[in-house]
PyMOL Python script that loads the backbone (N, CA, C, O; Angstrom):
from pymol import cmd

cmd.read_pdbstr("""\
ATOM      1  N   MET A   1      17.639  -0.925 -73.475  1.00  0.00           N
ATOM      2  CA  MET A   1      16.717  -1.649 -74.221  1.00  0.00           C
ATOM      3  C   MET A   1      15.375  -1.861 -73.130  1.00  0.00           C
ATOM      4  O   MET A   1      14.271  -1.440 -73.474  1.00  0.00           O
ATOM      5  N   GLU A   2      15.536  -2.447 -71.988  1.00  0.00           N
ATOM      6  CA  GLU A   2      14.475  -2.579 -71.238  1.00  0.00           C
ATOM      7  C   GLU A   2      13.759  -1.208 -70.998  1.00  0.00           C
ATOM      8  O   GLU A   2      12.550  -1.138 -70.776  1.00  0.00           O
ATOM      9  N   ASN A   3      14.374  -0.406 -71.043  1.00  0.00           N
ATOM     10  CA  ASN A   3      13.522   1.167 -70.927  1.00  0.00           C
ATOM     11  C   ASN A   3      12.633   1.364 -72.110  1.00  0.00           C
ATOM     12  O   ASN A   3      11.494   1.793 -71.922  1.00  0.00           O
ATOM     13  N   GLU A   4      12.987   1.132 -73.115  1.00  0.00           N
ATOM     14  CA  GLU A   4      12.396   1.308 -74.510  1.00  0.00           C
ATOM     15  C   GLU A   4      11.402   0.383 -74.543  1.00  0.00           C
ATOM     16  O   GLU A   4      10.344   0.749 -75.054  1.00  0.00           O
ATOM     17  N   ASP A   5      11.480  -0.743 -74.118  1.00  0.00           N
ATOM     18  CA  ASP A   5      10.067  -1.788 -73.826  1.00  0.00           C
ATOM     19  C   ASP A   5       9.055  -1.280 -73.083  1.00  0.00           C
ATOM     20  O   ASP A   5       7.900  -1.240 -73.507  1.00  0.00           O
ATOM     21  N   ARG A   6       9.413  -0.846 -71.898  1.00  0.00           N
ATOM     22  CA  ARG A   6       8.577  -0.213 -70.732  1.00  0.00           C
ATOM     23  C   ARG A   6       7.856   1.011 -71.486  1.00  0.00           C
ATOM     24  O   ARG A   6       6.637   1.057 -71.325  1.00  0.00           O
ATOM     25  N   ASN A   7       8.323   1.810 -72.127  1.00  0.00           N
ATOM     26  CA  ASN A   7       7.964   3.080 -72.528  1.00  0.00           C
ATOM     27  C   ASN A   7       7.013   2.738 -73.632  1.00  0.00           C
ATOM     28  O   ASN A   7       6.186   3.603 -73.919  1.00  0.00           O
ATOM     29  N   ARG A   8       7.002   1.694 -74.247  1.00  0.00           N
ATOM     30  CA  ARG A   8       6.344   1.466 -75.588  1.00  0.00           C
ATOM     31  C   ARG A   8       4.740   1.047 -74.931  1.00  0.00           C
ATOM     32  O   ARG A   8       3.671   1.536 -75.298  1.00  0.00           O
ATOM     33  N   ARG A   9       4.924   0.110 -73.972  1.00  0.00           N
ATOM     34  CA  ARG A   9       3.744  -0.432 -73.129  1.00  0.00           C
ATOM     35  C   ARG A   9       2.624   0.492 -72.777  1.00  0.00           C
ATOM     36  O   ARG A   9       1.422   0.224 -72.792  1.00  0.00           O
ATOM     37  N   GLY A  10       3.310   1.838 -72.397  1.00  0.00           N
ATOM     38  CA  GLY A  10       2.214   3.071 -71.829  1.00  0.00           C
ATOM     39  C   GLY A  10       1.657   3.674 -72.868  1.00  0.00           C
ATOM     40  O   GLY A  10       0.994   4.647 -72.508  1.00  0.00           O
ATOM     41  N   ARG A  11       1.656   3.499 -73.964  1.00  0.00           N
ATOM     42  CA  ARG A  11       1.276   4.297 -75.280  1.00  0.00           C
ATOM     43  C   ARG A  11      -0.096   3.961 -75.467  1.00  0.00           C
ATOM     44  O   ARG A  11      -0.518   2.850 -75.149  1.00  0.00           O
ATOM     45  N   GLY A  12      -0.891   4.934 -76.010  1.00  0.00           N
ATOM     46  CA  GLY A  12      -2.342   4.464 -76.519  1.00  0.00           C
ATOM     47  C   GLY A  12      -2.622   3.192 -77.112  1.00  0.00           C
ATOM     48  O   GLY A  12      -1.682   2.614 -77.658  1.00  0.00           O
ATOM     49  N   ARG A  13      -3.696   2.682 -77.101  1.00  0.00           N
ATOM     50  CA  ARG A  13      -4.077   1.545 -77.757  1.00  0.00           C
ATOM     51  C   ARG A  13      -4.055   1.406 -79.190  1.00  0.00           C
ATOM     52  O   ARG A  13      -3.704   0.413 -79.826  1.00  0.00           O
ATOM     53  N   TYR A  14      -4.481   2.548 -79.642  1.00  0.00           N
ATOM     54  CA  TYR A  14      -4.387   2.832 -81.169  1.00  0.00           C
ATOM     55  C   TYR A  14      -3.327   3.475 -81.884  1.00  0.00           C
ATOM     56  O   TYR A  14      -3.506   4.119 -82.918  1.00  0.00           O
ATOM     57  N   GLU A  15      -2.228   3.296 -81.330  1.00  0.00           N
ATOM     58  CA  GLU A  15      -0.793   3.853 -81.815  1.00  0.00           C
ATOM     59  C   GLU A  15      -0.620   2.676 -82.803  1.00  0.00           C
ATOM     60  O   GLU A  15      -1.012   1.520 -82.644  1.00  0.00           O
ATOM     61  N   GLY A  16       0.148   3.284 -84.016  1.00  0.00           N
ATOM     62  CA  GLY A  16       0.634   2.356 -84.714  1.00  0.00           C
ATOM     63  C   GLY A  16      -0.405   1.755 -85.880  1.00  0.00           C
ATOM     64  O   GLY A  16      -1.631   1.842 -85.824  1.00  0.00           O
ATOM     65  N   ASP A  17       0.340   1.149 -86.907  1.00  0.00           N
ATOM     66  CA  ASP A  17      -0.439   0.678 -87.802  1.00  0.00           C
ATOM     67  C   ASP A  17      -1.740  -0.514 -87.399  1.00  0.00           C
ATOM     68  O   ASP A  17      -1.281  -1.495 -86.813  1.00  0.00           O
ATOM     69  N   ARG A  18      -2.925  -0.548 -87.580  1.00  0.00           N
ATOM     70  CA  ARG A  18      -3.974  -1.428 -87.432  1.00  0.00           C
ATOM     71  C   ARG A  18      -4.564  -1.576 -88.525  1.00  0.00           C
ATOM     72  O   ARG A  18      -4.806  -0.680 -89.334  1.00  0.00           O
ATOM     73  N   GLU A  19      -4.911  -3.050 -88.645  1.00  0.00           N
ATOM     74  CA  GLU A  19      -5.739  -3.504 -89.708  1.00  0.00           C
ATOM     75  C   GLU A  19      -7.054  -2.885 -89.537  1.00  0.00           C
ATOM     76  O   GLU A  19      -7.590  -2.934 -88.430  1.00  0.00           O
ATOM     77  N   MET A  20      -7.689  -2.242 -90.633  1.00  0.00           N
ATOM     78  CA  MET A  20      -9.153  -1.770 -90.400  1.00  0.00           C
ATOM     79  C   MET A  20      -9.946  -2.646 -91.234  1.00  0.00           C
ATOM     80  O   MET A  20      -9.531  -3.071 -92.312  1.00  0.00           O
ATOM     81  N   HIS A  21     -11.089  -2.924 -90.750  1.00  0.00           N
ATOM     82  CA  HIS A  21     -12.193  -3.580 -91.470  1.00  0.00           C
ATOM     83  C   HIS A  21     -13.278  -2.922 -92.084  1.00  0.00           C
ATOM     84  O   HIS A  21     -13.876  -2.276 -91.223  1.00  0.00           O
ATOM     85  N   LYS A  22     -13.771  -2.810 -93.152  1.00  0.00           N
ATOM     86  CA  LYS A  22     -14.799  -2.250 -93.620  1.00  0.00           C
ATOM     87  C   LYS A  22     -16.239  -3.055 -93.029  1.00  0.00           C
ATOM     88  O   LYS A  22     -16.318  -4.282 -93.085  1.00  0.00           O
ATOM     89  N   ALA A  23     -17.270  -2.267 -92.504  1.00  0.00           N
ATOM     90  CA  ALA A  23     -18.527  -2.660 -91.790  1.00  0.00           C
ATOM     91  C   ALA A  23     -19.568  -1.668 -92.178  1.00  0.00           C
ATOM     92  O   ALA A  23     -19.304  -0.590 -92.711  1.00  0.00           O
ATOM     93  N   VAL A  24     -20.818  -2.105 -91.869  1.00  0.00           N
ATOM     94  CA  VAL A  24     -22.147  -1.226 -92.039  1.00  0.00           C
ATOM     95  C   VAL A  24     -22.632  -1.175 -90.506  1.00  0.00           C
ATOM     96  O   VAL A  24     -22.776  -2.153 -89.773  1.00  0.00           O
ATOM     97  N   CYS A  25     -22.872   0.286 -90.151  1.00  0.00           N
ATOM     98  CA  CYS A  25     -23.403   0.350 -88.788  1.00  0.00           C
ATOM     99  C   CYS A  25     -24.764  -0.232 -88.752  1.00  0.00           C
ATOM    100  O   CYS A  25     -25.619  -0.074 -89.624  1.00  0.00           O
ATOM    101  N   SER A  26     -24.897  -0.981 -87.566  1.00  0.00           N
ATOM    102  CA  SER A  26     -26.093  -1.659 -87.319  1.00  0.00           C
ATOM    103  C   SER A  26     -27.222  -0.674 -86.907  1.00  0.00           C
ATOM    104  O   SER A  26     -28.409  -1.000 -86.935  1.00  0.00           O
ATOM    105  N   ASP A  27     -26.805   0.476 -86.547  1.00  0.00           N
ATOM    106  CA  ASP A  27     -28.041   1.475 -86.176  1.00  0.00           C
ATOM    107  C   ASP A  27     -28.311   2.405 -87.220  1.00  0.00           C
ATOM    108  O   ASP A  27     -29.497   2.615 -87.474  1.00  0.00           O
ATOM    109  N   CYS A  28     -27.384   3.036 -87.912  1.00  0.00           N
ATOM    110  CA  CYS A  28     -27.668   4.061 -88.927  1.00  0.00           C
ATOM    111  C   CYS A  28     -27.570   3.553 -90.432  1.00  0.00           C
ATOM    112  O   CYS A  28     -28.147   4.074 -91.386  1.00  0.00           O
ATOM    113  N   GLY A  29     -26.690   2.382 -90.474  1.00  0.00           N
ATOM    114  CA  GLY A  29     -26.508   1.877 -91.820  1.00  0.00           C
ATOM    115  C   GLY A  29     -25.385   2.605 -92.670  1.00  0.00           C
ATOM    116  O   GLY A  29     -25.333   2.494 -93.894  1.00  0.00           O
ATOM    117  N   ALA A  30     -24.578   3.285 -92.000  1.00  0.00           N
ATOM    118  CA  ALA A  30     -23.563   4.025 -92.522  1.00  0.00           C
ATOM    119  C   ALA A  30     -22.346   3.289 -92.790  1.00  0.00           C
ATOM    120  O   ALA A  30     -21.871   2.765 -91.782  1.00  0.00           O
ATOM    121  N   GLU A  31     -21.664   3.089 -93.947  1.00  0.00           N
ATOM    122  CA  GLU A  31     -20.389   2.532 -94.006  1.00  0.00           C
ATOM    123  C   GLU A  31     -19.412   2.993 -93.251  1.00  0.00           C
ATOM    124  O   GLU A  31     -19.212   4.206 -93.323  1.00  0.00           O
ATOM    125  N   CYS A  32     -18.579   2.209 -92.368  1.00  0.00           N
ATOM    126  CA  CYS A  32     -17.548   2.622 -91.430  1.00  0.00           C
ATOM    127  C   CYS A  32     -16.381   1.503 -91.497  1.00  0.00           C
ATOM    128  O   CYS A  32     -16.528   0.461 -92.137  1.00  0.00           O
ATOM    129  N   GLU A  33     -15.340   1.783 -90.857  1.00  0.00           N
ATOM    130  CA  GLU A  33     -14.234   0.857 -90.736  1.00  0.00           C
ATOM    131  C   GLU A  33     -13.985   0.844 -89.123  1.00  0.00           C
ATOM    132  O   GLU A  33     -13.991   1.781 -88.324  1.00  0.00           O
ATOM    133  N   VAL A  34     -13.797  -0.333 -88.960  1.00  0.00           N
ATOM    134  CA  VAL A  34     -13.491  -0.900 -87.316  1.00  0.00           C
ATOM    135  C   VAL A  34     -12.071  -1.357 -87.315  1.00  0.00           C
ATOM    136  O   VAL A  34     -11.475  -1.481 -88.385  1.00  0.00           O
ATOM    137  N   PRO A  35     -11.515  -1.607 -86.207  1.00  0.00           N
ATOM    138  CA  PRO A  35     -10.166  -2.125 -85.903  1.00  0.00           C
ATOM    139  C   PRO A  35     -10.319  -3.605 -85.324  1.00  0.00           C
ATOM    140  O   PRO A  35      -9.609  -4.084 -84.440  1.00  0.00           O
ATOM    141  N   PHE A  36     -11.360  -4.237 -85.974  1.00  0.00           N
ATOM    142  CA  PHE A  36     -11.438  -5.667 -85.611  1.00  0.00           C
ATOM    143  C   PHE A  36     -12.451  -6.310 -86.876  1.00  0.00           C
ATOM    144  O   PHE A  36     -13.137  -5.598 -87.610  1.00  0.00           O
ATOM    145  N   GLU A  37     -12.394  -7.519 -86.936  1.00  0.00           N
ATOM    146  CA  GLU A  37     -13.027  -8.153 -88.061  1.00  0.00           C
ATOM    147  C   GLU A  37     -14.329  -8.438 -87.471  1.00  0.00           C
ATOM    148  O   GLU A  37     -14.480  -9.168 -86.491  1.00  0.00           O
ATOM    149  N   PRO A  38     -15.379  -7.767 -88.171  1.00  0.00           N
ATOM    150  CA  PRO A  38     -16.873  -7.929 -87.572  1.00  0.00           C
ATOM    151  C   PRO A  38     -17.224  -9.378 -87.601  1.00  0.00           C
ATOM    152  O   PRO A  38     -16.688 -10.074 -88.463  1.00  0.00           O
ATOM    153  N   THR A  39     -18.167  -9.979 -86.653  1.00  0.00           N
ATOM    154  CA  THR A  39     -18.557 -11.499 -86.767  1.00  0.00           C
ATOM    155  C   THR A  39     -19.919 -11.187 -87.225  1.00  0.00           C
ATOM    156  O   THR A  39     -20.555 -10.170 -86.950  1.00  0.00           O
ATOM    157  N   GLU A  40     -20.301 -12.193 -87.967  1.00  0.00           N
ATOM    158  CA  GLU A  40     -21.443 -12.344 -88.516  1.00  0.00           C
ATOM    159  C   GLU A  40     -22.469 -12.398 -87.286  1.00  0.00           C
ATOM    160  O   GLU A  40     -22.128 -13.044 -86.295  1.00  0.00           O
ATOM    161  N   GLY A  41     -23.656 -11.776 -87.303  1.00  0.00           N
ATOM    162  CA  GLY A  41     -24.799 -11.904 -86.294  1.00  0.00           C
ATOM    163  C   GLY A  41     -24.500 -10.899 -85.002  1.00  0.00           C
ATOM    164  O   GLY A  41     -25.354 -10.771 -84.124  1.00  0.00           O
ATOM    165  N   ARG A  42     -23.493 -10.343 -84.957  1.00  0.00           N
ATOM    166  CA  ARG A  42     -23.252  -9.303 -84.075  1.00  0.00           C
ATOM    167  C   ARG A  42     -23.126  -7.937 -84.390  1.00  0.00           C
ATOM    168  O   ARG A  42     -22.343  -7.646 -85.294  1.00  0.00           O
ATOM    169  N   PRO A  43     -23.805  -6.965 -83.763  1.00  0.00           N
ATOM    170  CA  PRO A  43     -23.801  -5.450 -84.398  1.00  0.00           C
ATOM    171  C   PRO A  43     -22.380  -4.928 -84.136  1.00  0.00           C
ATOM    172  O   PRO A  43     -21.564  -5.261 -83.277  1.00  0.00           O
ATOM    173  N   VAL A  44     -22.307  -3.943 -85.196  1.00  0.00           N
ATOM    174  CA  VAL A  44     -21.142  -3.077 -85.372  1.00  0.00           C
ATOM    175  C   VAL A  44     -21.610  -1.831 -85.512  1.00  0.00           C
ATOM    176  O   VAL A  44     -22.629  -1.595 -86.162  1.00  0.00           O
ATOM    177  N   TYR A  45     -20.855  -0.850 -84.868  1.00  0.00           N
ATOM    178  CA  TYR A  45     -21.568   0.442 -84.771  1.00  0.00           C
ATOM    179  C   TYR A  45     -20.506   1.323 -85.255  1.00  0.00           C
ATOM    180  O   TYR A  45     -19.349   1.006 -84.980  1.00  0.00           O
ATOM    181  N   CYS A  46     -20.773   2.606 -86.079  1.00  0.00           N
ATOM    182  CA  CYS A  46     -20.162   3.445 -86.416  1.00  0.00           C
ATOM    183  C   CYS A  46     -19.493   4.424 -85.254  1.00  0.00           C
ATOM    184  O   CYS A  46     -19.879   4.137 -84.121  1.00  0.00           O
ATOM    185  N   ARG A  47     -18.757   5.295 -85.320  1.00  0.00           N
ATOM    186  CA  ARG A  47     -18.105   6.138 -84.230  1.00  0.00           C
ATOM    187  C   ARG A  47     -19.181   6.856 -83.469  1.00  0.00           C
ATOM    188  O   ARG A  47     -19.309   6.841 -82.245  1.00  0.00           O
ATOM    189  N   GLU A  48     -19.925   7.474 -84.316  1.00  0.00           N
ATOM    190  CA  GLU A  48     -20.975   8.387 -83.759  1.00  0.00           C
ATOM    191  C   GLU A  48     -22.185   7.553 -83.081  1.00  0.00           C
ATOM    192  O   GLU A  48     -22.731   8.014 -82.079  1.00  0.00           O
ATOM    193  N   CYS A  49     -22.607   6.293 -83.651  1.00  0.00           N
ATOM    194  CA  CYS A  49     -23.434   5.485 -82.864  1.00  0.00           C
ATOM    195  C   CYS A  49     -22.988   4.760 -81.857  1.00  0.00           C
ATOM    196  O   CYS A  49     -23.748   4.304 -81.003  1.00  0.00           O
ATOM    197  N   PHE A  50     -21.755   4.586 -81.855  1.00  0.00           N
ATOM    198  CA  PHE A  50     -21.160   3.875 -80.651  1.00  0.00           C
ATOM    199  C   PHE A  50     -21.086   4.937 -79.404  1.00  0.00           C
ATOM    200  O   PHE A  50     -21.361   4.514 -78.280  1.00  0.00           O
ATOM    201  N   LYS A  51     -20.732   6.263 -79.580  1.00  0.00           N
ATOM    202  CA  LYS A  51     -20.816   7.113 -78.732  1.00  0.00           C
ATOM    203  C   LYS A  51     -22.154   7.289 -78.046  1.00  0.00           C
ATOM    204  O   LYS A  51     -22.308   7.507 -76.844  1.00  0.00           O
ATOM    205  N   LYS A  52     -22.959   7.186 -78.824  1.00  0.00           N
ATOM    206  CA  LYS A  52     -24.629   7.425 -78.241  1.00  0.00           C
ATOM    207  C   LYS A  52     -25.015   6.329 -77.373  1.00  0.00           C
ATOM    208  O   LYS A  52     -25.644   6.526 -76.334  1.00  0.00           O
ATOM    209  N   ARG A  53     -24.562   4.879 -77.872  1.00  0.00           N
ATOM    210  CA  ARG A  53     -25.037   3.927 -77.210  1.00  0.00           C
ATOM    211  C   ARG A  53     -24.199   3.595 -75.787  1.00  0.00           C
ATOM    212  O   ARG A  53     -24.686   2.995 -74.829  1.00  0.00           O
ATOM    213  N   ARG A  54     -22.745   4.155 -75.873  1.00  0.00           N
ATOM    214  CA  ARG A  54     -21.990   3.853 -74.583  1.00  0.00           C
ATOM    215  C   ARG A  54     -22.491   4.405 -73.648  1.00  0.00           C
ATOM    216  O   ARG A  54     -23.016   5.501 -73.842  1.00  0.00           O
ATOM    217  N   PRO A  55     -22.488   3.788 -72.253  1.00  0.00           N
ATOM    218  CA  PRO A  55     -22.921   4.258 -71.154  1.00  0.00           C
ATOM    219  C   PRO A  55     -22.126   5.495 -70.564  1.00  0.00           C
ATOM    220  O   PRO A  55     -20.945   5.653 -70.872  1.00  0.00           O
ATOM    221  N   PRO A  56     -22.780   6.372 -69.713  1.00  0.00           N
ATOM    222  CA  PRO A  56     -21.917   7.395 -69.301  1.00  0.00           C
ATOM    223  C   PRO A  56     -20.957   7.047 -68.199  1.00  0.00           C
ATOM    224  O   PRO A  56     -21.248   6.265 -67.295  1.00  0.00           O
ATOM    225  N   ARG A  57     -19.772   7.675 -68.313  1.00  0.00           N
ATOM    226  CA  ARG A  57     -18.880   7.235 -67.182  1.00  0.00           C
ATOM    227  C   ARG A  57     -19.076   7.784 -65.879  1.00  0.00           C
ATOM    228  O   ARG A  57     -18.354   7.433 -64.946  1.00  0.00           O
TER     229      ARG A  57
END
""", "prot")
cmd.dss("prot")
cmd.show_as("cartoon", "prot")
cmd.util.cbc("prot")
cmd.orient("prot")
């Protein structure tokens, strides 16, 4: 049982069911879904715009 719990922790952040919330991208205006509840007054970006804004690694 303990090994099963340990194995689950190492999986990706987005595995399993996540509640998605509808939003409008603050950059391009496209409708999108995000894995968090958008907060009024804070920008939300679609996947493509988020990639453009993300600093290089």
